[in-house]
C-alpha positions as CSV (number, residue, x, y, z in Angstrom):
1,M,32.8,128.9,60.4
2,H,29.4,127.7,61.8
3,A,31.0,124.4,62.8
4,L,33.9,126.2,64.4
5,S,31.6,128.5,66.5
6,A,29.5,125.5,67.6
7,S,32.6,123.6,68.6
8,F,33.8,126.6,70.6
9,F,30.6,127.1,72.5
10,L,30.4,123.4,73.4
11,Q,34.0,123.5,74.4
12,M,33.5,126.4,76.7
13,A,30.4,124.9,78.4
14,V,32.4,121.7,79.2
15,I,35.4,123.7,80.4
16,L,33.4,126.1,82.7
17,L,31.3,123.3,84.2
18,A,34.3,121.0,84.8
19,C,36.4,123.8,86.4
20,R,33.6,125.0,88.6
21,L,32.6,121.5,89.8
22,V,36.2,120.3,90.5
23,G,36.9,123.7,92.1
24,M,33.9,123.4,94.4
25,A,35.1,119.9,95.4
26,A,38.6,121.3,96.1
27,K,37.1,124.0,98.4
28,K,35.2,121.4,100.3
29,I,38.6,119.9,101.4
30,G,40.1,123.2,102.2
31,Q,41.9,123.9,98.9
32,P,41.7,127.1,96.9
33,Q,39.4,127.1,93.8
34,V,42.4,127.6,91.6
35,V,43.8,124.2,92.6
36,G,40.6,122.4,91.5
37,E,40.7,124.3,88.2
38,M,44.3,123.2,87.6
39,I,43.3,119.6,88.2
40,A,40.1,120.0,86.1
41,G,42.3,121.1,83.2
42,V,44.4,118.0,83.4
43,M,41.3,115.8,83.7
44,L,39.9,117.3,80.4
45,G,43.1,116.4,78.6
46,P,44.5,113.1,77.3
47,S,45.4,112.0,80.8
48,L,41.8,111.2,81.8
49,L,39.0,112.3,79.4
50,G,41.1,111.6,76.3
51,H,42.2,108.3,77.7
52,F,38.7,106.9,78.5
53,W,37.0,108.7,75.6
54,P,39.5,109.2,72.7
55,G,36.7,110.7,70.6
56,S,36.5,113.7,72.9
57,T,39.2,115.4,70.9
58,D,37.3,115.2,67.7
59,L,34.0,116.2,69.2
60,I,34.9,118.8,71.8
61,F,38.5,120.0,71.6
62,T,38.8,120.0,67.8
63,K,42.1,121.1,66.2
64,E,40.4,124.1,64.6
65,S,38.9,125.4,67.8
66,R,42.2,125.1,69.7
67,G,43.4,128.3,68.1
68,I,40.6,130.2,69.8
69,L,41.3,128.4,73.0
70,Y,44.9,129.4,72.9
71,A,44.1,133.1,72.2
72,G,41.6,133.1,75.1
73,A,44.1,131.4,77.4
74,Q,46.8,134.1,76.6
75,L,44.3,136.9,77.2
76,G,43.3,135.2,80.5
77,V,46.8,134.9,81.9
78,G,47.7,138.4,80.6
79,L,44.8,140.0,82.4
80,Y,45.5,137.8,85.5
81,M,49.1,139.1,85.6
82,F,47.8,142.6,85.2
83,L,45.6,142.1,88.2
84,V,48.5,140.6,90.2
85,G,50.5,143.8,89.3
86,L,47.6,145.9,90.4
87,E,47.7,144.3,93.9
88,F,51.5,144.7,94.1
89,R,52.4,147.0,97.1
90,S,55.8,148.6,97.3
91,D,55.4,149.2,101.1
92,H,56.0,145.4,101.6
93,F,59.6,146.0,100.5
94,R,60.3,149.0,102.6
95,S,59.1,147.5,105.9
96,R,61.0,144.1,105.8
97,V,63.5,144.6,103.0
98,R,66.5,142.9,104.6
99,S,64.8,139.8,105.7
100,A,62.7,139.6,102.6
101,A,65.7,140.0,100.3
102,S,67.6,137.3,102.2
103,V,64.7,134.8,102.0
104,S,64.1,135.6,98.4
105,V,67.8,135.3,97.4
106,A,68.1,132.0,99.2
107,G,64.9,130.8,97.6
108,M,66.4,131.6,94.2
109,V,70.0,130.5,94.6
110,V,69.4,127.0,95.9
111,P,66.8,126.1,93.2
112,F,69.1,127.4,90.5
113,I,72.0,125.4,91.8
114,L,69.7,122.3,91.9
115,G,68.5,123.1,88.4
116,A,72.0,123.4,87.1
117,L,73.0,120.1,88.6
118,L,69.8,118.3,87.4
119,V,70.2,119.5,83.8
120,L,73.6,117.8,83.7
121,W,71.6,114.6,83.9
122,L,68.3,115.7,82.2
123,Q,69.9,117.0,79.0
124,H,70.6,113.3,78.1
125,V,67.1,112.1,78.9
126,P,64.8,112.0,75.7
127,G,61.7,114.2,75.8
128,I,62.9,116.5,78.6
129,F,64.5,119.4,76.6
130,T,64.3,120.0,72.9
131,P,67.5,119.2,71.0
132,K,68.3,122.9,70.3
133,V,68.5,123.9,74.0
134,R,71.9,124.6,75.3
135,Y,73.0,123.6,78.8
136,F,72.8,127.1,80.4
137,E,69.4,127.7,78.8
138,G,68.1,124.5,80.3
139,A,69.7,125.2,83.6
140,L,68.2,128.8,83.8
141,F,64.8,127.6,82.7
142,L,64.6,124.7,85.2
143,G,66.0,126.9,87.9
144,A,63.2,129.5,87.3
145,A,60.6,126.8,87.2
146,I,61.7,125.4,90.6
147,A,62.2,128.9,92.1
148,I,58.9,130.5,91.2
149,T,56.3,131.2,93.9
150,A,52.5,131.4,93.6
151,F,52.5,135.0,94.7
152,P,48.7,135.5,94.3
153,M,47.9,132.4,96.2
154,L,50.4,133.4,98.9
155,A,48.6,136.7,99.2
156,R,45.2,135.0,99.4
157,I,46.3,132.7,102.2
158,I,47.7,135.6,104.2
159,S,44.6,137.6,103.7
160,E,42.2,134.8,104.6
161,R,44.2,134.0,107.8
162,G,44.1,137.6,108.9
163,L,47.9,137.9,108.6
164,A,48.0,141.0,106.4
165,G,50.3,143.6,108.0
166,T,51.8,141.2,110.5
167,P,55.6,140.3,110.5
168,L,54.9,137.0,108.8
169,G,52.5,138.4,106.2
170,T,54.7,141.3,105.3
171,L,57.8,139.1,105.1
172,A,56.2,136.4,103.0
173,L,54.6,138.9,100.6
174,A,57.8,140.9,100.1
175,A,59.9,137.8,99.7
176,G,57.4,136.3,97.2
177,A,57.2,139.5,95.2
178,I,61.0,139.7,94.9
179,D,61.3,136.0,94.1
180,D,58.7,136.1,91.3
181,A,60.2,139.3,89.8
182,A,63.6,137.7,89.7
183,A,62.2,134.5,88.2
184,W,60.4,136.4,85.5
185,C,63.6,138.4,84.7
186,V,65.5,135.1,84.4
187,L,62.8,133.7,82.1
188,A,63.1,136.8,80.0
189,V,66.8,136.2,79.6
190,V,66.2,132.6,78.6
191,L,63.7,133.7,76.0
192,A,66.0,136.3,74.7
193,T,69.0,134.0,74.4
194,F,66.7,131.4,72.8
195,G,65.8,133.7,70.0
196,A,62.2,134.4,70.9
197,S,62.7,137.9,69.6
198,Q,64.1,139.1,66.3
199,P,67.3,141.2,65.9
200,L,66.7,144.9,65.2
201,V,68.4,146.1,62.0
202,I,68.6,149.8,61.2
203,G,70.7,150.3,58.1
204,D,74.1,148.9,58.8
205,F,73.4,148.8,62.6
206,K,72.2,145.6,64.1
207,L,71.1,144.7,67.6
208,G,71.0,141.1,68.6
209,A,67.8,139.4,69.8
210,E,69.1,139.2,73.4
211,V,69.8,142.9,73.4
212,V,66.3,143.6,71.9
213,A,64.6,141.5,74.6
214,I,66.6,142.5,77.7
215,G,67.0,146.2,76.6
216,G,63.4,146.5,75.5
217,S,62.2,145.0,78.8
218,A,64.4,147.3,80.9
219,L,63.2,150.4,78.8
220,Y,59.6,149.4,79.2
221,G,59.8,148.8,82.9
222,L,61.7,152.1,83.4
223,V,59.3,154.2,81.4
224,A,56.1,152.5,82.7
225,L,57.2,152.8,86.4
226,T,58.4,156.4,86.2
227,I,56.8,158.6,83.4
228,G,53.9,156.2,82.9
229,K,53.0,156.1,86.6
230,K,52.9,159.9,86.8
231,L,50.8,160.2,83.6
232,L,48.4,157.5,84.8
233,A,48.0,159.1,88.2
234,G,45.4,161.4,86.7
235,L,43.1,158.4,86.1
236,G,43.3,157.7,89.8
237,R,42.3,161.2,90.7
238,K,39.4,161.1,88.3
239,A,38.2,157.8,89.8
240,E,38.5,159.3,93.3
241,R,36.3,162.3,92.3
242,E,33.6,160.1,90.5
243,G,33.8,157.2,92.9
244,E,34.3,154.7,90.1
245,V,36.1,154.0,86.8
246,S,33.9,155.1,83.8
247,Q,33.4,153.0,80.7
248,P,35.6,155.2,78.5
249,V,38.5,155.0,81.1
250,M,38.0,151.2,81.3
251,A,38.3,151.0,77.5
252,F,41.4,153.1,77.6
253,V,43.0,150.9,80.3
254,L,42.2,147.7,78.3
255,A,43.7,149.2,75.2
256,L,46.8,150.1,77.2
257,F,46.9,146.5,78.4
258,C,46.7,145.2,74.9
259,L,49.5,147.5,73.7
260,A,51.7,146.4,76.7
261,A,51.1,142.8,75.9
262,W,51.8,143.4,72.2
263,Y,55.0,145.2,73.0
264,A,56.2,142.5,75.3
265,D,55.4,139.8,72.7
266,I,57.3,141.5,69.9
267,I,60.4,142.1,71.9
268,G,60.3,138.4,72.8
269,V,59.5,138.2,76.5
270,H,55.8,137.2,76.4
271,A,52.6,139.2,76.9
272,V,52.4,138.4,80.7
273,F,55.4,140.7,81.4
274,G,53.7,143.6,79.7
275,G,50.5,143.1,81.7
276,F,52.3,142.7,85.0
277,I,54.4,145.8,84.7
278,L,51.4,147.9,83.6
279,G,49.4,146.7,86.6
280,I,52.2,147.9,89.0
281,A,52.2,151.3,87.3
282,M,48.4,151.8,87.7
283,P,47.0,154.1,90.4
284,R,45.8,152.6,93.6
285,G,42.7,153.4,95.7
286,V,39.3,153.6,94.1
287,F,40.8,153.2,90.7
288,A,42.5,149.9,91.4
289,E,39.5,148.5,93.4
290,D,37.0,149.3,90.7
291,I,39.2,148.0,87.9
292,R,39.7,144.7,89.8
293,K,36.0,144.5,90.5
294,K,35.1,144.9,86.9
295,I,37.8,142.8,85.2
296,E,38.5,140.0,87.7
297,P,35.2,138.1,87.5
298,F,35.4,137.6,83.7
299,A,39.1,137.0,83.7
300,V,39.1,134.5,86.5
301,V,35.7,132.8,85.9
302,F,35.7,132.6,82.1
303,L,39.2,133.2,80.6
304,L,41.5,131.4,83.1
305,P,39.7,128.0,82.8
306,M,40.6,128.2,79.1
307,F,44.3,128.5,80.2
308,F,44.0,125.5,82.6
309,T,42.4,123.4,79.9
310,F,44.9,124.4,77.2
311,S,47.6,123.3,79.7
312,G,45.8,120.1,80.4
313,L,45.5,119.3,76.7
314,N,49.3,119.4,76.6
315,T,49.7,117.3,79.7
316,K,50.3,113.5,79.2
317,L,50.6,111.8,82.5
318,D,51.1,108.4,80.8
319,V,54.7,109.5,80.1
320,L,55.3,108.8,83.8
321,V,54.7,105.1,83.1
322,D,58.2,105.1,81.7
323,P,60.5,104.2,84.7
324,Q,63.2,106.7,83.7
325,L,60.7,109.5,83.4
326,M,59.0,108.5,86.6
327,L,62.4,108.8,88.3
328,V,62.9,112.2,86.7
329,G,59.5,113.3,88.0
330,V,60.2,112.1,91.6
331,V,63.7,113.7,91.6
332,I,62.4,117.1,90.3
333,L,59.5,117.0,92.8
334,L,61.7,116.3,95.8
335,A,64.3,118.9,94.6
336,S,61.6,121.5,94.1
337,M,59.9,120.9,97.5
338,L,62.9,120.4,99.8
339,G,65.3,122.8,98.1
340,K,62.9,125.8,98.2
341,F,61.5,125.0,101.6
342,A,64.8,124.5,103.3
343,A,66.5,127.5,101.7
344,C,63.7,129.9,102.7
345,W,63.3,128.4,106.2
346,A,67.1,128.7,106.8
347,A,67.3,132.3,105.6
348,A,64.4,133.4,107.8
349,R,66.0,131.7,110.8
350,L,69.3,133.4,110.1
351,N,67.5,136.8,110.1
352,G,66.1,136.2,113.6
353,E,62.6,134.8,112.8
354,D,61.3,132.2,115.3
355,N,61.0,128.6,114.0
356,A,57.2,128.7,113.5
357,T,57.4,131.9,111.4
358,A,60.4,130.5,109.4
359,L,58.5,127.2,108.7
360,A,55.5,129.2,107.6
361,V,57.5,131.3,105.2
362,G,59.2,128.2,103.7
363,T,55.8,126.6,103.2
364,L,54.2,129.6,101.6
365,M,57.2,130.2,99.3
366,N,57.0,126.6,98.2
367,A,53.6,126.8,96.5
368,R,53.8,127.4,92.7
369,G,50.3,127.3,91.4
370,L,49.3,129.2,88.3
371,M,52.6,131.0,88.1
372,E,54.3,127.7,87.4
373,L,51.8,126.8,84.7
374,I,52.4,130.2,83.0
375,I,56.2,129.6,83.0
376,I,56.1,126.1,81.7
377,N,53.5,126.9,79.0
378,I,55.9,129.6,77.7
379,G,58.7,127.0,77.7
380,L,56.6,124.5,75.7
381,Q,55.4,127.2,73.2
382,Q,58.9,128.4,72.6
383,G,60.3,125.0,72.1
384,I,62.5,124.9,75.2
385,I,61.0,121.9,76.9
386,G,59.4,118.7,75.7
387,E,56.0,117.3,76.5
388,A,57.5,114.9,79.1
389,L,59.1,117.7,81.2
390,F,56.0,119.8,80.7
391,S,53.8,117.0,82.2
392,I,56.2,116.4,85.1
393,L,56.3,120.1,86.0
394,V,52.4,120.3,85.8
395,V,52.4,117.5,88.4
396,M,55.0,119.4,90.5
397,A,52.9,122.6,90.3
398,I,49.7,120.8,91.5
399,V,51.4,118.8,94.3
400,T,53.3,121.8,95.8
401,T,50.1,124.0,95.6
402,L,48.0,121.2,97.2
403,M,50.5,121.0,100.1
404,A,50.6,124.8,100.9
405,S,47.4,125.2,102.9
406,P,47.5,122.0,105.0
407,V,51.2,122.3,105.7
408,F,50.8,126.0,106.7
409,E,48.0,125.0,109.0
410,L,50.2,122.3,110.6
411,V,53.3,124.5,111.2
412,Y,51.6,127.8,111.9
413,G,47.8,128.0,111.9
414,R,47.2,125.8,114.9
415,K,49.9,127.5,116.9
416,M,48.5,130.9,116.0
417,R,45.0,129.9,117.3
418,R,46.5,128.5,120.5
419,G,48.4,131.8,121.0
420,E,51.8,130.1,120.8
421,V,52.8,132.6,118.0
422,G,51.9,136.2,117.9
423,I,50.4,138.1,115.0
424,A,50.9,141.6,116.1
425,P,52.7,143.9,113.7
């Protein structure tokens, strides 16, 4: 036990320093901190550190300590998705629902068509999908992986550029929220059909695993967003009176989060779903602001780097040396970038948006970031995808996220500063 704790503390020191240093370097070149941390996670894995120093696995990332790393990573992404849900605003839907729905549907349909076509080829390539994956499961998973949008990053770019409440900001946020909700629902269906949950047997009555997962998810969402929301409203009123969230209330909220994550896990749709829905159901105002202020620093600074590193330890970029897998990587990257961008741009134009706004929407919707890493980690853990496809999709997530800020600046930022596009609501 002493050796395990010593290994864990050394591991965390290396992870935190690497993520912070690479994140700072990323910010110097105009990229978000999260992009640097994603890259740092890959650097700590077999693709760089493990390649040049094979002994790093035995000294730092020991097999015994990886169990702790995994648990911390799951807690980190669960809390992160809880915070994403906490920032979710329903008014984005109401103000631009028609345009947002059109952009979102286009940004989902085209990637799913591309995913379905690609899987016809990829299911015959070794190392892409596991042997037990059926065609439609592979097509749905790859479609969701291509269709996902980095909603938190999208929100951050819009906030930093002063676009919150503008037509572009509202449209992009609403479309991104619908897009991600749909992608998570599709992933839940994939996990359900793949047998991530167990059938429910009551006497002679038996419910299949798919029914348990999909029905359980629908029931949880319905209860949390109706009855649960009303019951939790009292916590919001208490926070408004006191001006903060007290420690007992904080403990209660964290216990609720753990129960939500546990429930989502046992029905077979992963803990992140439970955290995300609970976050949406929570009161806004002082309550949400104080919860975010108290949870976010630890979740983002300490726990999320564990997730990036756990992903990096499973990423083996040397697989791309194989010409066939390199071709797969290039095709998936091009399909992901061009399909999503073109679909969202075209839908925005058809709904009357000017070209600059449509290009900006397509750019923002094309970033995948941490959301992509969450999806593909679930796919790897559940035995849906192999290490080769996992590594390819990690590269795709990093590249599309790196592109978001500079391309947005090119197609919209400069024009906005020159007054060529308006930002008035």
